[in-house]
A tleap script that builds the chain and sets N, CA, C and O, in Angstrom:
source leaprc.protein.ff14SB
mol = sequence {
  NMET LYS VAL ILE SER ILE ILE ILE LYS ASP
  LEU LYS THR VAL LEU SER ASP LYS GLN ALA
  ILE ILE VAL THR MET LEU MET PRO VAL ILE
  LEU MET THR ILE LEU SER MET ALA LEU LYS
  GLY SER PHE ILE SER SER ASP ASP VAL VAL
  ILE GLU GLU ILE LYS ILE ALA VAL VAL CLYS
}
set mol.1.N position { 0.820 -1.206 0.000 }
set mol.1.CA position { 0.000 0.000 0.000 }
set mol.1.C position { 0.861 1.266 0.000 }
set mol.1.O position { 0.504 2.272 -0.614 }
set mol.2.N position { 1.986 1.203 0.690 }
set mol.2.CA position { 2.851 2.380 0.740 }
set mol.2.C position { 3.456 2.681 -0.630 }
set mol.2.O position { 3.679 3.841 -0.979 }
set mol.3.N position { 3.719 1.622 -1.405 }
set mol.3.CA position { 4.297 1.824 -2.733 }
set mol.3.C position { 3.320 2.581 -3.619 }
set mol.3.O position { 3.718 3.481 -4.358 }
set mol.4.N position { 2.061 2.227 -3.551 }
set mol.4.CA position { 1.041 2.901 -4.362 }
set mol.4.C position { 0.909 4.363 -3.953 }
set mol.4.O position { 0.768 5.236 -4.810 }
set mol.5.N position { 0.953 4.637 -2.662 }
set mol.5.CA position { 0.846 6.034 -2.218 }
set mol.5.C position { 2.064 6.848 -2.657 }
set mol.5.O position { 1.938 8.031 -2.975 }
set mol.6.N position { 3.234 6.224 -2.675 }
set mol.6.CA position { 4.435 6.923 -3.143 }
set mol.6.C position { 4.332 7.208 -4.639 }
set mol.6.O position { 4.690 8.296 -5.089 }
set mol.7.N position { 3.844 6.236 -5.409 }
set mol.7.CA position { 3.672 6.433 -6.850 }
set mol.7.C position { 2.680 7.554 -7.124 }
set mol.7.O position { 2.922 8.398 -7.986 }
set mol.8.N position { 1.574 7.570 -6.404 }
set mol.8.CA position { 0.557 8.619 -6.587 }
set mol.8.C position { 1.131 9.987 -6.233 }
set mol.8.O position { 0.895 10.961 -6.948 }
set mol.9.N position { 1.887 10.068 -5.130 }
set mol.9.CA position { 2.501 11.341 -4.736 }
set mol.9.C position { 3.481 11.829 -5.802 }
set mol.9.O position { 3.486 13.010 -6.148 }
set mol.10.N position { 4.309 10.923 -6.321 }
set mol.10.CA position { 5.270 11.312 -7.357 }
set mol.10.C position { 4.570 11.748 -8.638 }
set mol.10.O position { 4.992 12.716 -9.272 }
set mol.11.N position { 3.519 11.056 -9.023 }
set mol.11.CA position { 2.771 11.457 -10.217 }
set mol.11.C position { 2.136 12.829 -10.045 }
set mol.11.O position { 2.141 13.635 -10.976 }
set mol.12.N position { 1.595 13.102 -8.878 }
set mol.12.CA position { 1.016 14.426 -8.626 }
set mol.12.C position { 2.084 15.511 -8.709 }
set mol.12.O position { 1.845 16.593 -9.244 }
set mol.13.N position { 3.256 15.209 -8.175 }
set mol.13.CA position { 4.347 16.187 -8.206 }
set mol.13.C position { 4.804 16.462 -9.636 }
set mol.13.O position { 4.998 17.614 -10.025 }
set mol.14.N position { 4.973 15.398 -10.411 }
set mol.14.CA position { 5.441 15.555 -11.788 }
set mol.14.C position { 4.388 16.230 -12.653 }
set mol.14.O position { 4.715 17.115 -13.444 }
set mol.15.N position { 3.147 15.834 -12.518 }
set mol.15.CA position { 2.088 16.375 -13.368 }
set mol.15.C position { 1.656 17.786 -12.982 }
set mol.15.O position { 0.957 18.443 -13.754 }
set mol.16.N position { 2.053 18.260 -11.817 }
set mol.16.CA position { 1.656 19.607 -11.409 }
set mol.16.C position { 2.460 20.687 -12.131 }
set mol.16.O position { 1.991 21.818 -12.258 }
set mol.17.N position { 3.647 20.360 -12.598 }
set mol.17.CA position { 4.498 21.330 -13.280 }
set mol.17.C position { 4.267 21.238 -14.790 }
set mol.17.O position { 4.844 20.380 -15.459 }
set mol.18.N position { 3.432 22.112 -15.315 }
set mol.18.CA position { 3.064 22.084 -16.739 }
set mol.18.C position { 4.252 22.388 -17.646 }
set mol.18.O position { 4.385 21.786 -18.711 }
set mol.19.N position { 5.102 23.300 -17.242 }
set mol.19.CA position { 6.251 23.667 -18.065 }
set mol.19.C position { 7.215 22.486 -18.209 }
set mol.19.O position { 7.774 22.272 -19.284 }
set mol.20.N position { 7.408 21.733 -17.148 }
set mol.20.CA position { 8.295 20.565 -17.216 }
set mol.20.C position { 7.728 19.502 -18.145 }
set mol.20.O position { 8.483 18.835 -18.853 }
set mol.21.N position { 6.427 19.339 -18.153 }
set mol.21.CA position { 5.793 18.360 -19.042 }
set mol.21.C position { 5.991 18.773 -20.498 }
set mol.21.O position { 6.315 17.939 -21.343 }
set mol.22.N position { 5.797 20.050 -20.789 }
set mol.22.CA position { 5.954 20.540 -22.158 }
set mol.22.C position { 7.396 20.371 -22.625 }
set mol.22.O position { 7.639 19.916 -23.744 }
set mol.23.N position { 8.345 20.731 -21.781 }
set mol.23.CA position { 9.757 20.605 -22.146 }
set mol.23.C position { 10.132 19.138 -22.330 }
set mol.23.O position { 10.883 18.800 -23.245 }
set mol.24.N position { 9.619 18.273 -21.474 }
set mol.24.CA position { 9.921 16.843 -21.569 }
set mol.24.C position { 9.394 16.247 -22.861 }
set mol.24.O position { 10.030 15.360 -23.430 }
set mol.25.N position { 8.263 16.706 -23.331 }
set mol.25.CA position { 7.693 16.180 -24.566 }
set mol.25.C position { 8.271 16.856 -25.808 }
set mol.25.O position { 8.400 16.217 -26.853 }
set mol.26.N position { 8.617 18.128 -25.709 }
set mol.26.CA position { 9.027 18.897 -26.873 }
set mol.26.C position { 10.513 18.759 -27.210 }
set mol.26.O position { 10.874 18.749 -28.387 }
set mol.27.N position { 11.371 18.653 -26.210 }
set mol.27.CA position { 12.812 18.613 -26.459 }
set mol.27.C position { 13.258 17.427 -27.317 }
set mol.27.O position { 14.074 17.628 -28.217 }
set mol.28.N position { 12.772 16.208 -27.090 }
set mol.28.CA position { 13.196 15.117 -27.981 }
set mol.28.C position { 12.790 15.333 -29.435 }
set mol.28.O position { 13.533 14.972 -30.348 }
set mol.29.N position { 11.622 15.914 -29.652 }
set mol.29.CA position { 11.170 16.181 -31.019 }
set mol.29.C position { 12.073 17.222 -31.679 }
set mol.29.O position { 12.454 17.070 -32.840 }
set mol.30.N position { 12.409 18.260 -30.950 }
set mol.30.CA position { 13.283 19.305 -31.480 }
set mol.30.C position { 14.672 18.743 -31.769 }
set mol.30.O position { 15.248 19.024 -32.820 }
set mol.31.N position { 15.212 17.953 -30.845 }
set mol.31.CA position { 16.542 17.382 -31.051 }
set mol.31.C position { 16.572 16.411 -32.219 }
set mol.31.O position { 17.531 16.407 -32.990 }
set mol.32.N position { 15.534 15.584 -32.367 }
set mol.32.CA position { 15.487 14.660 -33.503 }
set mol.32.C position { 15.437 15.416 -34.820 }
set mol.32.O position { 16.073 15.014 -35.795 }
set mol.33.N position { 14.685 16.504 -34.854 }
set mol.33.CA position { 14.582 17.301 -36.074 }
set mol.33.C position { 15.924 17.930 -36.434 }
set mol.33.O position { 16.363 17.852 -37.582 }
set mol.34.N position { 16.563 18.543 -35.467 }
set mol.34.CA position { 17.847 19.201 -35.716 }
set mol.34.C position { 18.908 18.186 -36.129 }
set mol.34.O position { 19.639 18.414 -37.093 }
set mol.35.N position { 18.998 17.075 -35.416 }
set mol.35.CA position { 20.019 16.076 -35.737 }
set mol.35.C position { 19.760 15.389 -37.067 }
set mol.35.O position { 20.704 15.068 -37.789 }
set mol.36.N position { 18.503 15.159 -37.401 }
set mol.36.CA position { 18.226 14.524 -38.694 }
set mol.36.C position { 18.576 15.453 -39.851 }
set mol.36.O position { 19.040 14.993 -40.894 }
set mol.37.N position { 18.358 16.754 -39.678 }
set mol.37.CA position { 18.754 17.699 -40.722 }
set mol.37.C position { 20.271 17.813 -40.821 }
set mol.37.O position { 20.814 17.916 -41.921 }
set mol.38.N position { 20.953 17.797 -39.690 }
set mol.38.CA position { 22.404 17.963 -39.690 }
set mol.38.C position { 23.129 16.731 -40.211 }
set mol.38.O position { 24.195 16.856 -40.814 }
set mol.39.N position { 22.577 15.552 -39.994 }
set mol.39.CA position { 23.283 14.319 -40.334 }
set mol.39.C position { 22.666 13.554 -41.491 }
set mol.39.O position { 22.988 12.382 -41.686 }
set mol.40.N position { 21.788 14.181 -42.263 }
set mol.40.CA position { 21.079 13.446 -43.310 }
set mol.40.C position { 22.004 12.918 -44.398 }
set mol.40.O position { 21.674 11.908 -45.020 }
set mol.41.N position { 23.123 13.537 -44.656 }
set mol.41.CA position { 24.034 13.065 -45.679 }
set mol.41.C position { 25.059 12.065 -45.176 }
set mol.41.O position { 25.836 11.532 -45.969 }
set mol.42.N position { 25.080 11.804 -43.898 }
set mol.42.CA position { 26.106 10.936 -43.325 }
set mol.42.C position { 25.798 9.458 -43.430 }
set mol.42.O position { 26.695 8.637 -43.243 }
set mol.43.N position { 24.571 9.092 -43.720 }
set mol.43.CA position { 24.177 7.697 -43.648 }
set mol.43.C position { 23.788 7.101 -44.990 }
set mol.43.O position { 22.994 6.161 -45.045 }
set mol.44.N position { 24.336 7.636 -46.071 }
set mol.44.CA position { 24.042 7.059 -47.380 }
set mol.44.C position { 25.054 5.960 -47.675 }
set mol.44.O position { 26.166 5.975 -47.147 }
set mol.45.N position { 24.670 5.017 -48.511 }
set mol.45.CA position { 25.568 3.901 -48.815 }
set mol.45.C position { 26.704 4.369 -49.717 }
set mol.45.O position { 26.606 5.409 -50.369 }
set mol.46.N position { 27.769 3.597 -49.746 }
set mol.46.CA position { 28.955 3.999 -50.505 }
set mol.46.C position { 28.731 3.921 -52.016 }
set mol.46.O position { 29.489 4.527 -52.774 }
set mol.47.N position { 27.709 3.192 -52.473 }
set mol.47.CA position { 27.423 3.114 -53.903 }
set mol.47.C position { 26.890 4.436 -54.449 }
set mol.47.O position { 27.075 4.743 -55.626 }
set mol.48.N position { 26.235 5.209 -53.605 }
set mol.48.CA position { 25.637 6.467 -54.036 }
set mol.48.C position { 26.618 7.636 -53.989 }
set mol.48.O position { 26.336 8.702 -54.536 }
set mol.49.N position { 27.753 7.446 -53.347 }
set mol.49.CA position { 28.698 8.534 -53.142 }
set mol.49.C position { 29.623 8.655 -54.349 }
set mol.49.O position { 30.216 7.674 -54.799 }
set mol.50.N position { 29.734 9.876 -54.861 }
set mol.50.CA position { 30.655 10.160 -55.960 }
set mol.50.C position { 31.686 11.150 -55.434 }
set mol.50.O position { 31.350 12.269 -55.046 }
set mol.51.N position { 32.931 10.727 -55.425 }
set mol.51.CA position { 34.004 11.594 -54.952 }
set mol.51.C position { 34.687 12.196 -56.168 }
set mol.51.O position { 35.235 11.485 -57.010 }
set mol.52.N position { 34.646 13.505 -56.243 }
set mol.52.CA position { 35.238 14.194 -57.384 }
set mol.52.C position { 36.717 14.448 -57.130 }
set mol.52.O position { 37.147 14.605 -55.988 }
set mol.53.N position { 37.482 14.485 -58.206 }
set mol.53.CA position { 38.911 14.744 -58.116 }
set mol.53.C position { 39.133 16.228 -57.861 }
set mol.53.O position { 38.491 17.082 -58.472 }
set mol.54.N position { 40.048 16.515 -56.953 }
set mol.54.CA position { 40.372 17.897 -56.616 }
set mol.54.C position { 41.837 18.136 -56.953 }
set mol.54.O position { 42.699 17.348 -56.566 }
set mol.55.N position { 42.123 19.215 -57.669 }
set mol.55.CA position { 43.501 19.553 -58.013 }
set mol.55.C position { 44.091 20.408 -56.899 }
set mol.55.O position { 43.464 21.350 -56.415 }
set mol.56.N position { 45.317 20.053 -56.502 }
set mol.56.CA position { 45.989 20.747 -55.412 }
set mol.56.C position { 47.321 21.276 -55.926 }
set mol.56.O position { 48.027 20.577 -56.653 }
set mol.57.N position { 47.668 22.494 -55.557 }
set mol.57.CA position { 48.960 23.072 -55.923 }
set mol.57.C position { 49.866 23.048 -54.705 }
set mol.57.O position { 49.461 23.440 -53.610 }
set mol.58.N position { 51.108 22.583 -54.902 }
set mol.58.CA position { 52.083 22.545 -53.818 }
set mol.58.C position { 53.100 23.651 -54.075 }
set mol.58.O position { 53.717 23.689 -55.139 }
set mol.59.N position { 53.277 24.536 -53.124 }
set mol.59.CA position { 54.195 25.660 -53.257 }
set mol.59.C position { 55.332 25.465 -52.267 }
set mol.59.O position { 55.112 25.223 -51.081 }
set mol.60.N position { 56.592 25.580 -52.798 }
set mol.60.CA position { 57.762 25.433 -51.917 }
set mol.60.C position { 58.327 26.773 -51.566 }
set mol.60.O position { 59.314 26.854 -50.834 }
savepdb mol mol.pdb
quit
């Protein structure tokens, strides 16, 4: 019985803070969006990649 009362108390504490709930739900979505945009070119297969030749000048 004490375990249930502790769970209920913790749920009331967590659910009372609306800003924390919004941040907890929104931050993973924002991070997934940013990381997927930043890393979208990193996970393509090697068959699709075309590496172009670059000319380099060496100066002594």
